[in-house]
ROVEX-48562 format. One line per field, with one value per residue (C-alpha): x, y, z; residue in three letters. Coordinates in Angstrom, 3 decimals, always signed. Example, Ala and Ser with C-alpha at 12.3 -4.5 7.8 and 13.67 -1.06 7.14 Angstrom:
% ROVEX-48562
X	c(+12.300;+13.670)
Y	c(-4.500;-1.060)
Z	c(+7.800;+7.140)
aa	c(ALA;SER)
//
This chain:
% ROVEX-48562
X	c(+46.778;+45.316;+42.972;+39.370;+38.102;+40.202;+38.913;+35.318;+35.867;+37.466;+34.633;+32.017;+33.783;+34.250;+30.597;+29.574;+31.569;+30.179;+26.637;+27.473;+28.909;+25.786;+23.508;+25.513;+25.362;+21.605;+21.012;+23.073;+21.140;+17.831;+18.714;+20.415;+17.798;+14.499;+11.371;+8.385;+5.462;+3.015;-0.062;-2.744;-5.071;-8.430;-11.466;-13.850;-15.724;-15.914;-12.560;-12.900;-16.295;-15.612;-15.975;-18.813;-21.530;-20.126;-20.837;-24.359;-25.002;-23.686;-25.953;-28.900;-28.142;-27.652;-31.029;-32.668;-31.601;-33.677;-33.079;-31.410;-28.995;-28.200;-27.464;-25.218;-23.162;-22.784;-21.737;-19.249;-17.739;-17.627;-15.679;-13.571;-12.376;-10.350;-8.386;-4.641;-4.279;-6.089;-4.066;-0.739;-1.642;-2.431;+0.755;+2.867;+1.491;+2.060;+5.213;+5.608;+9.278;+9.008;+6.463;+6.462;+4.641;+3.661;+2.998;+2.582;+5.529;+3.320;+4.189;+0.788;+1.487;+4.949;+3.632;+0.868;+3.283;+5.722;+3.080;+0.655;+2.868;+6.601;+6.261;+4.049;+5.347;+8.838;+10.821;+14.175;+15.214;+13.920;+14.757;+14.239;+14.030;+17.479;+20.951;+23.414;+25.131;+21.861;+20.857;+24.187;+23.594;+20.042;+21.265;+23.940;+21.310;+19.111;+22.010;+22.738;+19.285;+17.501;+13.723;+12.834;+14.444;+12.679;+13.314;+11.472;+9.621;+8.319;+9.869;+11.700;+13.181;+10.126;+10.161;+13.902;+13.586;+10.471;+12.053;+15.211;+13.262;+11.139;+14.140;+17.595;+19.179;+17.296;+19.221;+18.374;+19.489;+19.098;+18.237;+17.582;+19.296;+22.779;+24.424;+26.710;+23.714;+22.009;+25.033;+25.130;+21.443;+21.231;+17.631;+16.052;+12.369;+12.025;+15.768;+15.378;+13.110;+15.303;+18.265;+16.301;+15.390;+19.052;+19.929;+17.224;+18.361;+21.907;+20.581;+18.014;+18.428;+16.238;+13.982;+13.558;+11.072;+11.886;+9.816;+10.406;+9.034;+8.787;+6.571;+3.274;+3.892;+6.975;+4.810;+2.036;+1.627;+2.009;+4.859;+8.248;+7.705;+9.710;+7.203;+6.432;+10.171;+10.718;+7.824;+9.001;+12.595;+11.836;+12.153;+8.792;+8.533;+9.267;+6.689;+3.909;+5.741;+5.629;+2.965;+2.276;+0.481;-0.820;-1.110;-3.495;-4.979;-8.731;-8.478;-5.324;-7.267;-10.630;-12.076;-11.069;-12.781;-16.056;-15.852;-15.324;-18.290;-20.379;-19.209;-20.112;-23.555;-24.532;-23.369;-20.026;-18.188;-14.532;-11.641;-8.223;-8.712;-7.118;-8.539;-6.247;-7.471;-8.566;-9.946;-12.389;-14.866;-18.536;-19.014;-21.178;-18.229;-16.199;-19.256;-20.149;-16.609;-14.897;-12.286;-11.275;-10.965;-8.971;-6.598;-6.038;-7.808;-6.552;-2.995;-2.394;-3.139;-3.715;-4.952;-4.380;-6.560;-5.946;-8.323;-7.856;-8.306;-11.161;-8.650;-6.586;-9.713;-10.685;-7.213;-7.329;-10.775;-9.636;-6.538;-8.248;-11.728;-13.458;-17.221)
Y	c(+13.918;+11.859;+14.584;+13.824;+15.590;+13.339;+10.244;+11.431;+12.096;+8.675;+7.055;+8.781;+7.872;+4.279;+4.040;+5.443;+2.785;+0.034;+1.197;+1.201;-2.286;-3.598;-1.876;-3.356;-6.822;-6.475;-5.390;-8.312;-10.802;-9.244;-9.587;-12.978;-14.551;-12.896;-14.025;-15.397;-12.956;-13.383;-12.340;-14.925;-15.128;-13.504;-15.791;-13.077;-14.270;-10.814;-9.014;-6.764;-5.068;-2.662;-5.566;-7.299;-5.623;-7.373;-10.751;-9.683;-8.428;-11.683;-13.689;-11.542;-12.199;-15.890;-16.103;-14.417;-17.155;-20.162;-23.409;-24.897;-21.949;-22.102;-25.821;-25.234;-22.625;-24.839;-27.833;-25.673;-24.469;-27.959;-29.248;-26.112;-25.924;-28.997;-30.178;-29.748;-33.525;-33.618;-30.714;-32.223;-35.498;-33.539;-31.508;-34.615;-36.055;-32.831;-31.768;-28.388;-27.579;-24.047;-23.055;-19.517;-19.439;-15.935;-15.194;-12.278;-13.104;-14.221;-16.862;-18.472;-18.802;-20.275;-22.713;-23.831;-24.317;-26.243;-28.603;-29.004;-28.620;-29.033;-31.988;-33.813;-32.770;-33.479;-30.564;-30.832;-27.174;-24.494;-20.864;-18.157;-14.379;-14.120;-13.442;-16.354;-14.851;-14.499;-18.042;-19.397;-17.799;-19.202;-22.724;-22.373;-21.422;-24.354;-26.795;-25.361;-26.427;-23.101;-23.582;-20.034;-17.408;-15.012;-14.264;-11.084;-10.977;-14.563;-17.798;-19.806;-22.586;-24.860;-24.736;-25.373;-28.404;-29.690;-29.698;-31.378;-34.115;-34.725;-34.719;-34.936;-34.223;-30.977;-27.950;-24.634;-21.337;-17.660;-15.673;-12.216;-9.307;-8.853;-5.570;-5.840;-6.167;-3.199;-1.018;-2.185;-1.478;+1.822;+1.097;+1.191;+0.178;-3.599;-4.104;-6.094;-8.733;-8.925;-9.588;-12.249;-13.835;-13.978;-15.498;-18.100;-19.129;-19.481;-22.161;-23.711;-27.410;-28.732;-31.680;-31.265;-29.473;-25.950;-24.061;-20.335;-18.834;-15.053;-12.122;-12.330;-9.530;-11.257;-14.202;-12.281;-12.503;-8.730;-7.121;-6.468;-8.917;-12.122;-14.681;-12.767;-12.272;-16.023;-16.835;-14.412;-15.667;-19.398;-21.435;-22.400;-25.979;-24.694;-21.879;-24.419;-25.850;-22.681;-22.150;-19.164;-19.764;-17.438;-18.701;-16.743;-17.154;-16.713;-13.250;-11.968;-10.330;-8.537;-9.592;-13.196;-13.015;-11.949;-14.862;-17.314;-15.814;-16.394;-20.000;-20.670;-19.107;-21.154;-24.395;-25.001;-26.635;-26.051;-25.991;-25.489;-25.631;-24.928;-23.294;-25.046;-22.986;-19.489;-18.907;-21.828;-20.695;-20.060;-16.752;-15.311;-15.526;-13.071;-10.841;-10.811;-10.686;-8.224;-7.088;-10.689;-11.216;-8.016;-8.476;-12.236;-14.449;-12.558;-12.442;-16.034;-19.352;-21.129;-19.951;-21.809;-20.784;-21.948;-21.442;-21.458;-25.078;-25.687;-27.087;-23.895;-21.744;-23.773;-23.285;-19.541;-19.252;-21.224;-19.113;-15.769;-16.759;-15.513;-15.623)
Z	c(+63.990;+66.868;+67.982;+69.065;+65.924;+63.695;+65.448;+65.033;+61.323;+60.831;+62.789;+60.641;+57.406;+58.566;+59.550;+56.184;+54.340;+56.579;+55.782;+52.065;+52.410;+54.114;+51.580;+48.721;+50.281;+50.870;+47.280;+45.966;+48.111;+47.031;+43.369;+43.590;+45.872;+44.971;+46.757;+44.861;+44.758;+47.617;+45.632;+44.883;+41.891;+42.452;+42.520;+41.327;+38.271;+36.679;+36.853;+33.807;+34.281;+31.401;+28.964;+30.804;+28.709;+25.611;+27.192;+28.157;+24.625;+23.141;+25.444;+24.385;+20.711;+21.363;+23.116;+20.135;+17.718;+16.800;+18.690;+15.621;+15.396;+19.111;+18.886;+15.860;+17.735;+20.798;+18.712;+16.835;+20.127;+21.614;+18.629;+18.156;+21.766;+22.667;+25.710;+26.129;+25.863;+22.509;+21.194;+22.210;+20.492;+17.332;+17.746;+18.217;+14.974;+13.042;+11.224;+12.931;+13.440;+14.834;+17.468;+18.859;+22.207;+23.331;+27.006;+29.433;+31.737;+34.633;+37.229;+36.709;+32.971;+33.479;+36.100;+33.755;+30.861;+33.035;+34.428;+31.533;+28.480;+28.967;+31.367;+28.863;+25.446;+24.173;+22.775;+21.023;+21.300;+23.689;+22.915;+25.530;+25.771;+27.340;+26.060;+26.062;+29.119;+30.999;+30.132;+31.323;+34.727;+34.849;+34.062;+36.731;+39.313;+38.285;+38.578;+42.030;+43.140;+43.055;+43.072;+42.060;+39.887;+37.535;+33.903;+32.972;+36.312;+36.247;+37.479;+34.810;+36.974;+36.708;+32.928;+32.715;+34.966;+33.210;+29.750;+30.993;+32.804;+29.705;+27.362;+28.999;+25.603;+25.024;+23.780;+25.468;+23.940;+24.708;+21.566;+22.967;+21.225;+22.681;+23.698;+20.678;+18.361;+20.017;+19.308;+15.705;+15.021;+16.916;+17.933;+14.460;+14.342;+14.402;+14.839;+18.048;+16.514;+13.425;+15.713;+17.598;+14.250;+13.232;+16.593;+16.103;+12.626;+13.949;+16.347;+14.013;+13.173;+10.319;+11.022;+14.780;+17.027;+18.243;+20.820;+21.259;+24.505;+24.298;+25.165;+23.307;+20.802;+19.400;+18.346;+16.579;+12.814;+12.477;+10.484;+12.111;+14.969;+15.328;+14.086;+10.919;+10.328;+10.646;+8.359;+5.671;+5.886;+5.977;+2.757;+1.281;+2.653;+6.161;+6.050;+6.614;+9.605;+11.708;+14.362;+16.619;+19.900;+22.622;+26.203;+28.428;+31.876;+32.101;+33.676;+31.978;+29.161;+29.351;+25.969;+26.684;+30.083;+28.462;+26.023;+28.891;+30.747;+27.624;+27.379;+31.000;+30.627;+27.566;+29.154;+27.435;+30.329;+29.552;+31.985;+30.401;+26.653;+23.288;+20.177;+17.677;+14.724;+15.686;+12.174;+12.343;+14.994;+14.280;+12.353;+15.136;+17.581;+15.494;+15.138;+18.840;+20.247;+17.945;+20.483;+21.159;+17.433;+16.908;+19.862;+19.767;+17.240;+14.176;+15.461;+16.562;+14.879;+18.194;+21.598;+24.878;+27.824;+31.373;+34.268;+38.041;+39.188;+41.647;+44.165;+43.986;+44.429;+47.505;+48.989;+48.349;+49.887;+52.913;+53.392;+52.927;+54.187;+51.060;+51.654)
aa	c(MET;ASP;SER;PRO;LEU;THR;ARG;ILE;ILE;LEU;PHE;VAL;ILE;GLY;GLY;TYR;PHE;ILE;VAL;LEU;LEU;PHE;LEU;GLY;ALA;TYR;GLU;TRP;ILE;ARG;LYS;GLU;TYR;PRO;ARG;PRO;PRO;SER;SER;HIS;PRO;SER;THR;GLU;ARG;ILE;GLN;HIS;PRO;PHE;TYR;TYR;LYS;GLN;ALA;LYS;GLU;ALA;LEU;LYS;ARG;PHE;ALA;GLY;LEU;THR;LYS;THR;GLU;ARG;VAL;ALA;ILE;LYS;GLU;SER;LEU;LYS;SER;GLY;LEU;ILE;SER;MET;GLU;GLN;TRP;MET;ILE;HIS;LEU;ASP;GLN;SER;ASP;TYR;GLN;ILE;MET;CYS;ILE;GLY;GLU;LEU;HIS;LYS;ASP;SER;THR;ARG;ASN;PHE;LEU;ALA;GLU;GLU;PHE;PHE;LYS;LYS;PHE;SER;VAL;ASP;VAL;LEU;LEU;LEU;GLU;ALA;THR;PRO;LYS;GLU;LEU;LYS;ARG;LEU;ILE;LYS;ARG;MET;ASN;ALA;GLY;ARG;THR;TYR;TYR;PRO;LEU;LEU;ASP;ALA;ASP;ILE;MET;ARG;ILE;LEU;ARG;ALA;VAL;GLU;VAL;ARG;ASN;PRO;ASP;ILE;LYS;ILE;TYR;GLY;ILE;GLU;GLU;THR;ASP;LYS;GLN;LYS;LYS;THR;HIS;HIS;GLY;PHE;ALA;GLY;SER;ARG;ASP;LYS;ALA;ILE;ALA;ARG;ASN;PHE;TRP;TYR;ARG;PHE;GLN;PRO;GLY;ILE;ARG;HIS;VAL;ILE;LEU;LEU;GLY;ALA;LEU;HIS;CYS;THR;ASN;GLU;PRO;ASN;TRP;LEU;PHE;GLU;ASN;LEU;ARG;SER;GLN;ALA;PRO;PHE;PRO;LEU;LYS;LYS;ARG;LEU;LEU;ASN;VAL;TYR;VAL;LEU;GLY;GLU;HIS;GLN;ASN;GLY;PRO;LEU;GLY;THR;PHE;LEU;TYR;PHE;LEU;ASP;GLU;ILE;GLY;ILE;ASP;LYS;LYS;ASP;PHE;VAL;ILE;PRO;ASP;THR;SER;ALA;LEU;HIS;PRO;HIS;ILE;TYR;GLU;TRP;PHE;GLN;LEU;LEU;ASN;HIS;GLN;ILE;LEU;LYS;LYS;PHE;SER;THR;LEU;ILE;VAL;PHE;ARG;ILE;PRO;ALA;LYS;GLU;ILE;ALA;GLU;ILE;GLU;ALA;ASN;PHE;LYS;ILE;GLU)
//
């Protein structure tokens, strides 16, 4: 049994298991301690050239109007696009109890929300696109001092810390569809959002402010998605206290990018801004930017737009020597 061949076979088998052990350990470390993405936001002004002609056409139409009409459009935009600070003051004075914030699961979006919204606006209950088990692990990592860990491919640690600093008594829940619910529903159309809605109502507390942070589609006003489920299920007095919001970076959506190009060209100097009522813009905006209207304005009551800060652009240009 102690032949050279036996020793070679045992050595090979042992080596194989050692390799498997190291691979398993590496995979665990990679998943448990993921690295933040190293990509940086582009500073190119036009990043969706396919839509660029819409902006040029809108500018052409704008130039063809009378001076009085041009002034009216600019005044309408100046009053209809407000700062985050103004919007949060309005929001704080409102009686909204349920706010569904839709996002694209980007680090830039989460960072913006953490710094410009959750650090400055008090929330009583935060509900995330995670199961209770997943959320428990995220909270554990945060309490252990982790500075970065993704939920759906984007860091969630900053938001978790921001809401707790702002309101130490905040309640945080995971309302994603659970494995048990998936088995029960057998993947029927719309079953996931119906399950999320049930999970939300289980955690709902009347009279306080709830913020739901989910992928954008869940917060649209279209049938079978979460927000519309909540609105149809809510008792009448509560229906008016629901708000759906879309948060987008300036280059995360082509039609939005063309609208921002138009704003810049006609002299509407807006950095981060909010359209608090997407149905109240000047009629020409819906006519000239039909894709923006179809994809976003019709589907959300409020739109938040954040732009790359000048300081961040300068740092990027310095690091990458952009001419």
